[in-house]
C-alpha positions as CSV (number, residue, x, y, z in Angstrom):
1,M,-6.3,-41.9,16.7
2,S,-8.4,-39.4,14.4
3,I,-6.4,-36.9,12.8
4,T,-8.1,-32.9,12.6
5,F,-7.7,-30.6,10.2
6,N,-9.0,-27.3,10.0
7,K,-9.4,-25.4,7.2
8,P,-6.7,-22.5,7.1
9,P,-8.1,-18.9,5.0
10,S,-7.0,-18.8,1.7
11,V,-7.6,-16.1,-0.8
12,A,-8.7,-16.2,-4.9
13,F,-5.4,-15.2,-6.9
14,L,-7.9,-13.6,-9.7
15,T,-9.6,-11.6,-7.2
16,G,-7.2,-10.3,-4.3
17,Q,-10.0,-11.4,-2.0
18,F,-9.8,-13.4,1.4
19,T,-11.8,-16.3,2.5
20,A,-12.1,-16.7,6.0
21,E,-13.8,-16.1,9.3
22,N,-13.4,-12.3,10.9
23,V,-11.8,-10.6,8.2
24,I,-11.1,-7.1,9.4
25,K,-12.2,-4.4,5.9
26,K,-11.3,-1.1,5.6
27,V,-11.7,1.8,3.3
28,T,-9.5,4.5,2.4
29,R,-11.3,7.6,1.0
30,S,-10.8,10.9,0.1
31,G,-11.1,12.6,2.3
32,D,-8.2,10.7,4.2
33,L,-6.0,11.4,2.5
34,S,-5.8,15.3,3.0
35,G,-1.7,15.8,2.7
36,V,-1.0,13.1,0.1
37,F,-2.0,14.5,-3.3
38,H,0.3,17.5,-4.1
39,D,-2.2,18.9,-6.3
40,I,-4.8,20.2,-2.8
41,A,-7.5,21.8,-5.6
42,A,-7.9,19.0,-7.6
43,W,-8.3,16.4,-4.0
44,Q,-10.2,18.9,-3.0
45,A,-12.5,18.7,-6.4
46,I,-13.0,14.5,-5.5
47,P,-16.0,13.8,-2.9
48,S,-14.6,13.4,0.3
49,D,-16.4,9.3,0.5
50,T,-14.9,8.9,-2.8
51,P,-13.0,5.5,-1.9
52,I,-8.7,5.2,-2.5
53,Y,-8.6,2.0,-1.4
54,E,-9.6,-0.7,0.9
55,V,-7.2,-3.2,3.2
56,E,-8.7,-6.7,4.3
57,M,-6.7,-8.4,7.1
58,L,-6.8,-11.2,8.4
59,N,-7.6,-11.4,12.0
60,S,-3.7,-12.6,13.5
61,L,-1.9,-13.3,17.5
62,Q,-0.5,-10.0,18.1
63,G,2.8,-10.2,19.6
64,E,7.0,-10.8,18.8
65,G,7.1,-13.8,16.5
66,E,3.3,-12.9,14.8
67,L,2.9,-11.4,12.1
68,Y,0.0,-10.0,9.6
69,V,-1.8,-11.3,6.5
70,G,-3.5,-8.6,4.7
71,M,-4.6,-7.6,0.9
72,T,-4.9,-4.0,-0.3
73,H,-6.4,-3.2,-2.8
74,L,-6.0,0.3,-4.4
75,H,-8.6,1.6,-6.9
76,P,-7.4,3.5,-11.1
77,G,-7.8,6.8,-10.9
78,R,-5.0,10.0,-11.0
79,V,-5.7,13.1,-8.1
80,G,-4.8,16.1,-10.9
81,N,-1.2,14.3,-12.4
82,E,-0.4,11.6,-9.7
83,F,-2.0,8.1,-9.6
84,H,-3.9,7.3,-6.5
85,M,-1.6,6.0,-4.0
86,T,-1.5,5.0,-0.4
87,R,-1.1,7.0,2.4
88,G,2.9,4.7,2.9
89,H,4.3,5.2,6.2
90,F,7.4,4.0,7.7
91,H,6.9,0.8,10.7
92,Q,7.6,2.2,13.9
93,R,9.8,-0.5,14.8
94,R,12.1,1.2,12.2
95,E,14.2,-2.1,11.9
96,Q,10.5,-5.0,11.0
97,G,10.5,-4.9,7.5
98,E,7.3,-6.2,5.2
99,V,6.8,-8.8,2.2
100,Y,4.5,-7.5,-1.2
101,F,3.4,-9.9,-3.5
102,G,1.7,-8.2,-6.7
103,I,-2.1,-10.4,-7.2
104,R,-3.4,-8.5,-9.7
105,G,-3.7,-5.1,-12.0
106,S,-0.2,-2.5,-12.2
107,G,1.6,-0.4,-10.6
108,L,4.9,0.9,-8.3
109,L,6.0,-0.1,-5.1
110,L,7.9,3.4,-4.2
111,L,10.2,2.9,-1.1
112,Q,12.2,5.1,0.4
113,N,15.4,5.1,3.2
114,E,15.3,7.9,6.5
115,Q,18.0,10.1,4.1
116,R,15.0,10.1,1.8
117,K,16.6,8.3,-1.3
118,A,13.2,6.9,-3.0
119,W,12.6,4.1,-6.0
120,L,10.2,2.9,-7.6
121,E,9.1,-1.3,-8.2
122,H,7.1,-2.7,-10.5
123,V,4.1,-4.2,-8.9
124,S,2.4,-7.2,-11.5
125,P,0.7,-10.5,-11.2
126,G,4.0,-13.1,-9.5
127,S,6.2,-9.8,-9.0
128,V,7.5,-9.9,-4.9
129,H,8.9,-7.6,-2.5
130,I,11.0,-7.5,0.1
131,I,10.7,-4.2,2.0
132,P,14.0,-3.9,4.1
133,G,14.4,-2.6,7.9
134,D,14.1,1.3,8.1
135,T,12.1,1.6,4.5
136,A,9.1,4.1,4.2
137,H,6.7,2.2,1.4
138,R,3.7,3.6,-1.1
139,L,2.2,2.2,-3.6
140,I,0.7,3.2,-6.9
141,N,-1.4,2.4,-9.1
142,T,-0.3,2.8,-12.9
143,G,-3.2,0.8,-14.1
144,S,-6.4,0.8,-15.8
145,E,-8.3,-2.0,-13.6
146,V,-7.4,-2.1,-9.3
147,L,-3.9,-2.9,-7.9
148,S,-4.0,-6.0,-5.3
149,A,-0.5,-6.7,-2.9
150,L,-0.5,-9.3,-0.8
151,A,1.6,-8.0,2.4
152,V,2.4,-10.2,5.5
153,W,4.7,-7.8,8.6
154,P,5.4,-8.5,11.7
155,S,2.5,-7.3,14.0
156,I,5.6,-5.9,16.4
157,A,5.8,-2.9,13.5
158,G,3.9,-0.8,14.0
159,H,2.7,2.4,11.8
160,D,4.5,5.6,11.7
161,Y,2.5,8.2,9.4
162,G,3.8,11.4,11.0
163,S,8.0,10.6,9.9
164,L,6.3,11.4,6.0
165,A,4.1,15.1,7.2
166,Q,6.9,16.7,4.2
167,G,5.9,13.7,1.5
168,F,8.0,11.1,0.4
169,A,11.1,12.8,-1.9
170,L,9.0,11.4,-5.5
171,R,6.2,11.6,-6.9
172,V,4.8,9.7,-9.5
173,I,3.0,11.7,-12.4
174,L,0.7,11.7,-15.7
175,Q,3.2,14.0,-17.9
176,D,3.5,14.3,-21.7
177,G,1.1,10.6,-21.5
178,K,4.1,8.6,-19.8
179,I,4.4,7.4,-16.5
180,Q,6.9,9.7,-14.4
181,G,9.3,10.3,-11.0
182,K,9.5,13.5,-10.9
183,E,11.5,14.6,-7.4
184,V,10.6,16.8,-4.6
185,Q,12.4,18.7,-2.2
186,N,10.1,19.3,0.7
187,G,7.1,16.7,-0.6
């Protein structure tokens, strides 16, 4: 009897790049992030085609019990006194959780529940982040190199950006040379 071995996708842990067929890639640029950064004038001063982050996803089956695997590559930089960040989202199916693994760079994972209670976790190579259901999440790059995080989530989870139209209850800023969290009432 002959045994057939399939070659699974792989990830280069030094760069966070997938090696696989049919990798889906999406670039999010400054112009795509209207309403994300507090300092509107600073955001408008950045060319709208400036890449802020890229997401790569393995082409996966969709449906109950299936998983997506993706990698976010968040560039370093600031808009005003805020660090580059992803848009952030709840899941459409709120009960669905997600797992992030820090691959390279350094930054923060901003988490927030439905009652607007927000907290931060440090992201660095090897860190593991269990994001519970009913929890919005956003990556923030506070370092000087690309922050890459591997994510695994149910393909049925979906994304709900609209519930965060007023923003997160916490902003991460650089103030007096220090990284600080600033609570905000309405985004």
